[in-house]
TIPAZA-414428 format. One line per field, with one value per residue: residue in one letter; residue number from 1; z, x, y of N, C-alpha, C in turn. Coordinates in pm, whole numbers. Atoms other than C-alpha are relative to their C-alpha. Layout:
# TIPAZA-414428
code: (A/...)
pos: (NUM/...)
nw: (Z/...)
nu: (X/...)
nv: (Y/...)
caw: (Z/...)
cau: (X/...)
cav: (Y/...)
cw: (Z/...)
cu: (X/...)
cv: (Y/...)
***
This chain:
# TIPAZA-414428
code: (X/X/X/X/X/X/X/X/X/X/X/X/X/X/X/X/X/X/X/X/X/X/X/X/X/X/X/X/X/X/X/X/X/X/X/X/X/X/X/X/X/X/X/X/X/X/X/X/X/X/X/X/X/X/X/X/X/X/X/X/X/X/X/X/X/X/X/X/X/X/X/X/X/X/X/X/X/X/X/X/X/X/X/X/X/X/X/X/X/X/X/X/X/X/X/X/X/X/X/X/X/X/X/X/X/X/X/X/X/X/X/X/X/X/X/X/X/X/X/X/X/X/X/X/X/X/X/X/X/X/X/X/X/X/X/X/X/X/X/X/X/X/X/X/X/X/X/X/X/X/X/X/X/X/X/X/X/X/X/X/X/X/X/X/X/X/X/X/X/X/X/X/X/X/X/X/X/X)
pos: (1/2/3/4/5/6/7/8/9/10/11/12/13/14/15/16/17/18/19/20/21/22/23/24/25/26/27/28/29/30/31/32/33/34/35/36/37/38/39/40/41/42/43/44/45/46/47/48/49/50/51/52/53/54/55/56/57/58/59/60/61/62/63/64/65/66/67/68/69/70/71/72/73/74/75/76/77/78/79/80/81/82/83/84/85/86/87/88/89/90/91/92/93/94/95/96/97/98/99/100/101/102/103/104/105/106/107/108/109/110/111/112/113/114/115/116/117/118/119/120/121/122/123/124/125/126/127/128/129/130/131/132/133/134/135/136/137/138/139/140/141/142/143/144/145/146/147/148/149/150/151/152/153/154/155/156/157/158/159/160/161/162/163/164/165/166/167/168/169/170/171/172/173/174/175/176/177/178)
nw: (130/95/75/113/115/127/90/100/108/134/59/-92/-76/29/141/59/108/-33/-18/89/-67/-51/-17/-137/-64/-139/-79/-121/-96/-70/-74/53/-100/-102/-64/62/85/141/87/126/90/86/104/-30/10/-110/-125/-26/-86/-125/-121/-62/-140/-18/29/144/50/144/44/144/27/71/56/-48/97/41/-80/60/61/-76/85/-25/12/42/147/53/-16/105/126/-6/15/137/92/-15/96/135/-13/111/83/-42/-135/-96/-94/-84/-91/-98/-96/-80/-89/-106/-90/-78/-95/-100/-88/-56/63/53/-68/90/-50/66/134/79/139/89/142/15/-53/-145/-52/-144/-49/-102/-68/-58/-133/-27/-17/124/40/145/44/127/58/65/67/-66/106/-37/38/4/-40/111/1/-114/18/60/-90/-108/56/16/-134/-52/70/-59/-136/9/62/137/87/100/-54/58/-56/-136/-14/-76/-124/42/46/-116/-71/77/-3/-131/-19/66)
nu: (12/-98/-60/-78/47/-49/-73/81/51/-30/120/88/89/140/41/-83/-85/-142/-82/-114/-126/-10/133/34/92/33/16/76/17/128/31/117/101/-62/-104/-129/-43/6/-56/69/-79/99/-47/32/145/71/-45/78/114/-55/28/-127/-2/-88/-141/-26/-121/-19/-126/-6/-9/-123/2/-112/-106/-14/-100/-133/-32/-92/-115/-69/-141/-75/14/-86/-138/-25/-12/-127/-112/1/-38/-144/-66/40/88/95/-30/71/52/-96/67/87/-90/-43/110/11/-116/27/99/-63/-90/85/55/-117/-32/-134/-67/-78/-136/-77/38/-123/6/-68/21/80/135/3/60/8/-61/93/-30/118/-37/24/-121/-79/-40/-8/-26/64/-8/126/-12/59/21/57/141/65/142/78/-21/63/132/0/-71/92/99/-64/-25/130/32/-85/49/134/-5/49/-116/-2/-64/-132/-93/-32/-92/47/-77/-130/-82/-43/-100/-126/-57/-56/-115/-119)
nv: (-62/51/-111/50/-77/56/-89/-68/85/-52/-61/-72/88/-33/15/107/-54/23/-119/-15/-32/-136/-59/-40/95/-31/122/-28/109/-7/121/69/36/85/-81/22/-111/36/-103/-27/-82/-63/-93/-141/-22/66/-60/-122/37/54/-77/-40/38/115/-27/9/-66/5/59/25/143/40/135/80/20/140/71/5/128/83/27/126/-35/120/4/-106/44/100/-75/-71/95/54/-108/-21/90/-41/-117/-17/-116/-121/21/-53/-89/82/72/-100/-20/123/-3/-97/59/106/-65/-65/104/69/128/-27/-111/-84/-10/-105/-43/13/-45/94/-28/-120/19/15/123/18/124/48/126/64/48/141/81/13/-135/-15/-137/-34/-134/-35/-129/-117/-99/-129/-2/-131/13/56/145/66/62/134/92/33/93/132/54/45/125/104/25/58/132/-5/-14/107/119/24/-97/37/111/116/21/54/-112/-75/79/2/-135/-27/87/-51)
caw: (3078/2772/2615/2338/2041/1687/1421/1150/888/514/459/621/895/791/409/336/94/75/198/-42/45/255/277/587/822/1146/1401/1696/2008/2153/2400/2263/2450/2637/2751/2516/2344/1969/1707/1409/1114/905/577/572/465/727/996/958/1135/1418/1761/1938/2273/2216/2184/1828/1629/1274/1091/738/603/491/251/380/209/9/196/142/-80/96/-45/-73/0/-40/-395/-456/-321/-561/-850/-740/-714/-1050/-1222/-1080/-1303/-1612/-1589/-1796/-2090/-1998/-1639/-1477/-1318/-1192/-1044/-872/-713/-600/-452/-259/-119/-9/154/331/473/563/332/184/335/135/171/-84/-403/-669/-1018/-1283/-1652/-1603/-1441/-1075/-883/-533/-359/-140/108/204/581/701/743/374/330/-39/-223/-511/-743/-850/-1102/-965/-1263/-1241/-1240/-1336/-1212/-1559/-1513/-1193/-1305/-1550/-1302/-1027/-1251/-1334/-966/-871/-1139/-988/-634/-738/-921/-1261/-1399/-1716/-1620/-1864/-1694/-1350/-1243/-1119/-777/-954/-1122/-786/-629/-914/-904/-529/-554/-774)
cau: (-2729/-2544/-2299/-2158/-2188/-2157/-1930/-2059/-2274/-2235/-2589/-2849/-3049/-3370/-3373/-3113/-2926/-2557/-2304/-2043/-1677/-1629/-2006/-2127/-2303/-2485/-2447/-2686/-2713/-3055/-3193/-3427/-3725/-3496/-3265/-2984/-2781/-2845/-2649/-2822/-2624/-2820/-2766/-2797/-3164/-3278/-3074/-3296/-3576/-3346/-3457/-3179/-3260/-3031/-2653/-2538/-2229/-2126/-1859/-1749/-1798/-1472/-1476/-1263/-930/-870/-674/-303/-169/1/349/504/865/983/850/1024/1346/1315/1259/1557/1787/1678/1716/2069/2161/1965/1835/1524/1562/1453/1401/1688/1463/1214/1500/1621/1278/1258/1607/1504/1198/1410/1665/1390/1245/1595/1596/1910/2167/2310/2688/2814/2748/3002/3078/3164/3205/3045/2730/2633/2548/2435/2657/2431/2464/2197/2218/2239/2481/2585/2625/2548/2669/2495/2532/2212/2185/2112/1971/1882/1503/1300/948/819/963/771/407/483/730/474/221/468/560/190/141/430/293/-66/48/-70/283/332/418/707/861/860/1149/1085/1201/1480/1602/1619/1811/2064/2106/2166/2415/2650)
cav: (304/162/413/199/436/301/446/677/507/550/684/908/736/916/923/647/877/766/1021/1154/1202/1518/1572/1759/1516/1588/1310/1295/1083/1008/759/495/347/105/388/281/551/542/728/888/1025/1275/1457/1837/1827/1578/1755/2064/1875/1763/1872/2059/1902/1602/1583/1651/1753/1820/1628/1546/1195/1029/739/457/438/124/-138/-137/-406/-691/-729/-1074/-981/-1341/-1330/-996/-1144/-1441/-1199/-992/-1296/-1438/-1101/-1082/-1376/-1272/-915/-843/-611/-258/-378/-190/73/-188/-392/-74/-16/-379/-340/-29/-209/-504/-273/-82/-405/-531/-832/-674/-442/-152/-162/87/281/185/312/52/130/472/328/344/27/-50/-303/-514/-794/-1042/-1094/-1448/-1735/-1745/-1368/-1337/-1024/-848/-553/-382/-99/248/437/802/820/1124/1201/1105/753/685/631/346/194/210/35/-245/-283/-304/-572/-765/-727/-811/-1123/-1001/-972/-1175/-1534/-1553/-1248/-1408/-1628/-1977/-2096/-2291/-1971/-1798/-2086/-2103/-1723/-1718/-2002/-1800)
cw: (-89/-85/-113/-128/-126/-79/-101/-110/-134/-67/110/68/-38/-144/-77/-119/38/12/-102/81/35/14/147/53/142/71/131/85/72/76/-60/115/113/71/-51/-86/-144/-82/-127/-81/-107/-104/38/-1/118/135/35/94/136/117/69/147/28/-34/-150/-34/-150/-31/-151/-20/-82/-54/53/-111/-36/83/-74/-56/90/-93/43/-23/-36/-151/-64/10/-104/-135/-5/-27/-142/-100/18/-103/-143/12/-119/-83/44/140/107/107/95/101/110/105/91/103/116/100/90/102/113/101/56/-48/-60/78/-102/62/-58/-132/-81/-143/-84/-143/-22/50/152/38/151/34/122/59/55/136/16/6/-127/-50/-150/-35/-138/-45/-71/-65/80/-104/56/-53/3/46/-110/-7/102/-26/-71/86/114/-48/-16/136/62/-68/61/140/-3/-57/-142/-100/-96/54/-57/53/141/4/76/126/-33/-49/118/75/-75/1/135/28/-62/77)
cu: (116/53/87/-56/63/78/-97/-42/30/-120/-84/-96/-146/-39/79/84/146/76/114/124/3/-136/-22/-107/-24/-23/-67/-8/-133/-19/-124/-94/59/116/141/34/6/55/-83/90/-95/67/-45/-150/-75/39/-78/-117/46/-34/133/9/87/142/22/130/6/136/-4/21/127/-19/120/102/7/111/133/24/98/112/64/149/86/-5/90/148/36/17/134/118/6/44/146/76/-30/-96/-94/39/-91/-59/91/-67/-92/83/50/-109/-18/114/-25/-103/64/100/-82/-55/107/18/140/58/84/138/70/-66/128/-25/83/-38/-93/-143/9/-76/-6/67/-81/47/-131/42/-34/130/86/54/24/16/-60/41/-133/14/-70/-21/-57/-143/-53/-145/-87/13/-87/-139/3/74/-90/-103/60/26/-131/-43/79/-51/-136/1/-51/113/0/79/139/104/43/99/-65/83/138/96/56/109/133/64/65/122/126/66)
cv: (-48/116/-48/64/-58/104/62/-99/64/65/65/-99/23/-31/-106/46/-26/132/0/34/148/70/34/-94/48/-134/38/-126/23/-131/-64/-38/-84/69/-32/121/-49/116/10/92/54/89/141/26/-59/60/125/-28/-55/91/27/-41/-122/40/-18/70/-15/-60/-11/-150/-28/-142/-75/-17/-147/-64/-2/-139/-74/-43/-131/25/-121/-14/106/-38/-106/68/71/-94/-57/106/40/-83/41/117/13/122/115/-15/56/87/-78/-80/94/24/-121/-3/96/-52/-106/56/61/-100/-93/-144/9/117/74/19/122/37/-1/45/-97/32/120/-12/-18/-127/6/-132/-41/-131/-54/-56/-148/-77/-7/133/12/148/21/140/24/137/110/109/130/5/142/-17/-60/-152/-72/-59/-136/-103/-45/-102/-139/-65/-49/-129/-115/-37/-68/-142/-1/21/-118/-120/-24/98/-36/-116/-115/-12/-55/109/76/-77/-1/138/27/-88/54/111)
***
C-alpha cells in the first residue's frame, strides 16, 4: 500500500473553487481503485456530502508567503564604502540601515559608538587582512521614519534604485583605499 500523501491543494477537489486565506478546508484520505492513498481537499459545501467512513480532518488553508528577497550583501558593501567617501544628501538614515545589515551579517564589525560634533557615529571595522575602519552616522530614527526608509532599502535590494544614486565599482575601490 502506497502512503505518500500529497500536500494541500489550492482549490476544492470537487468543485474547483479556489480556497481563500484562512478558509476552513476538510481534507480526506481515501483509497483509489489501485489501493493508493489519495488526498481530497474540499470546501465547506462539498464536505457536507463527504462520507464519514474514510479518514478526514479539518484545517485552515494558508496562502504561501511570498519568497524572501535575496539580498546582495556585496552590493550593499560597495554602496556602503562608496557612500563613506561621498555620502548622499538625505541618505544618512539609509546608510545607517545598510550599516546595521552589514554588521548583522558580519561584513562589518561594530567597535564603538562615538560622539563627534554633537552627532553619534558607529565606529566600524571591516574584518580581513587590511582591516579598514569606518565611521557611519547613527541617527535617531522614529517609527514614522521607517516606512519610507524600508521602501528605499527595498528599491536598493531589488535593483530598482536610481542608477545615478548607485556607486560604481571604481567608486567603491577608491573609497575603500582611503
